[in-house]
N, C-alpha and C positions, 0 to 999 in steps of 0.2 A: 319723827318723819323719816321714812325710808329713802334709800338712794334714788329710787325711781321717781318719787314725788319731788325730791329736791331737784332732779334733772328737769322735770316738767316746769317747775318754777323758774329755773334758770333759762329755759327756752322762752318762757313768757317775757321775761325782762329783756333778753337779748334780741327777741323778735322786734321789740320796740326800738332797740338800739340800731338795728339793721335797716329800719325804714328810711326812705330818702329824707334828708334834712332840707327843709324849705327855708328856714331862717333861724337866727339865733340872737340872743342878747346876753351880754356879759356884765358881771358885777364884781368889781374889785373887792375881794373879801377873803381873809384867811383865818378869821376868828369871829366870835360873836354868834348871834342867833339869826338863822334864816327861817322866817315864818311863811308858810305857804297856806293861803286861805281860799277855800272854795274852788280850787282847781279841779276840773271834772275828770281828767285822765292824765295821771302823772306817774313817772318812775324816777326815783332818786338813786344816784350812784356816787359813791365816794371815789375820789381820785387824788393823785399827788400833784395838785396845781395850786395856783395862787389867785384864782378867781372863780366865782360861780358862773357856770355856763348853762344857759337855758336854750334848748333846741326844740324846734317844733317838727313834728312829723305828721303824716296823715293828710288831712284835707283842710288845713287852715287857709282860709281865704276870705276876702271881703267882696261885697257886690261891686259890679263894674261902676254903678252910679255913685258908690261911696269912695271912689278913688280921690285921694287928696284930703279926705276927711278922717277923723279919728272916732272910734267907738266911745260912747259916753253912757254910763249907767246911773241908776237911781241913787247910788251911794256917793255920787259925785266923783267917781273915779274916771280917769281918762287913760287911754293906751299911750304910755310913754316908752314903749319897747318896740313897737312895730309888729308885735306878734300876739296882740290881744290881751296883754297883761299890763297891770300897773305895778311899778316898783317904787316903794317909798322908804325913806329913812325915818325910823322911829327910835330916836336915841342914838348914841354913839356907836353901839355895837349890835344894832338890830335892823334888819331889812325885812320888809313885808311885801310879799308878792301876792297879788289878787287878780282873779280873772275878771276882765271887763266885758269882753264880747261873749255872747252866748253862742258859742260855736261847738256843738257837741262832737264834731268830727276831729277837732284839734287834739293832738296828743303832745304832751310835753315831757322831755327828758331833761333832768336837771342834774348836772355834775357838780358835786360839792367837795371843796377841799377838806382834807382830813381834820383840820382844826375847827370847823364850823359845826355848830349845833343845829339840828333840824327840828322844826315843829310843823306838823301838818294838821289842818282842821278842815273837815268837810261836813257841814250840817244838813246835807240833802239826803233824804231817804232814797233818792235815785242816784246817789253818788257812785262813781265807778270804783274799781279796785285801786288801792294804793300799794305800790311796789317799791322796795328799797333793797339795795345790794351794796355790800362792801362798805358799810358805814361803821367806822371805828370811833364812835363818839356818842354824845348824848342825843336822844331822840324823844320826842313827844308826839303821839299820833292819836287823833280823835276822829272817829267817823260815825255817822248814823246808818248809812247803807254802804254796801260794797265790802269786799273782803280786804284783808290786810296781809301782805306777803312780804317777809323780810328774810334775806339770805346773807350769811356771812357778816353778822353784826356782833357787837360786843356789849352794847349798852353803855351807861345806864339808860333805861328807857321806861316811859310811862305810856302804855298803849290801852286805849279803850274803844270798843266797838259796840254798837247796839244790835244791828241786824246782820253782821258779817262774821265769817269765819276768820280766825287769826292763825297764821302759820309763821313761825320764827325759827330760824336755824342760827345758833350762836357759833362763832368760831372759838370764842372763849367768853367768860362772863366777867364783866367789870367788877372788881372786888372792893372798891372803895365806897360806892353808893348803891342803894337798893334799886331793884327793878320791879315793876308791877305790870302785868299783862292780863287784860280781862275782856270778855265779851258776854253779852246778855243772851242773844238768841242765835248763837252760832257755836261751833266747836273751836277748841283751842288746841293747837298742835305745836309743841316746842321740842326742839332737839338741842341737847347740850353735849359738850365733851364729857366722856365718862370720868375724867379726872376732876370735874368741877367740885369745889367745896362751897356749899351754900346752905343757908337755913331756909327751908321750904315752907310755904303756906299754900295748900291746894284746896280749892273749894268748888263745889257744884251743888245746886239745889235740886235739880231734876235729872242730872246725867250721872256719869260714872267717871272714875279716875283710872287710867291705864298707864302702866310704866314698865320698862324693862331695866330700870336702874335700881340699885340697892338703896332704897330709902329707909333710913333709920327713923321709924315712926315713933313719936313721943306721945305719951298719954299720962294723965295725972296718976293713975293707979298702976302704971308700969305695964299695962296690957296694950297690945297692938290691935287696932281696930281698922282693918283695911277697907271695910265697907262704909266707914263713916264718911259723910259728905264734906266734912272739914278736916283736913289732915295737916298736922304740923310734924315736921321731921327734918332730918339732915341728910345732905349728900356729903360723903367723905367726912372730914372733920368739922364741917360747918363753916360758915363764913358770912358772905354778903346775904342780905335778905332778898329772896326771890318769891314773889306772890303771883300765883296763877289761878284764874277764876273763870268759869263758864257757867252762868246761872242756869240756862235751860239746855245746855249742850254737854258734851264730854270734854274731859281734859286728857290729852295724850302727851306723856312726857317720855322722850326717847333719848338714848345715849348713842354716841358715835365714836 
């Protein structure tokens, strides 16, 4: 990812941050897993705090005749936050946040302490983009529709999209656990520090792989096959396993 695209992604995230805040909900949490399920429009940002802060922006509102009432949906969820969301404890170290009100104009900014793992799942083909910034910890992201954009992250991460593009800018790559990033019907664009040491697995069935990094391609007979759709190789001296896949799109691997 070039500097211009990175700046554009930064503007997207901080445009949301700059919107007027209408309400917020706080969750005391400094470790464990925060699971976000079926939120339609959300940006996640890491920060040095001791609680998860969920802020709304945009046009979150309820009808005048619903004043004093709470939204209820077919899953049995009720709004216990005052901002259209249900927050539940599921185990000692796991909080689950789900959207209750079908309010397509609501936008959520979620500030997450550094020690909290993040899981985001959106199973709607009409899902909006998922954005994350400054997350120095484990992430799991699953989307059916909508793009995934993550800036200044470290992993480890497992990212899967069906109909979206995936853009990831690493500040550094977590070296103890593997990361896997994949999309089916979109492009995959990943930026790494040039000093990264990693074992790479690159794959695309119908696209191409492009990179400006020095990839030491491995092949059983000692030959380098750059046009092969499945490429195994190393960055630097090798290290953590990093798997990148775009079934019907291109894979772009960039150094910074």
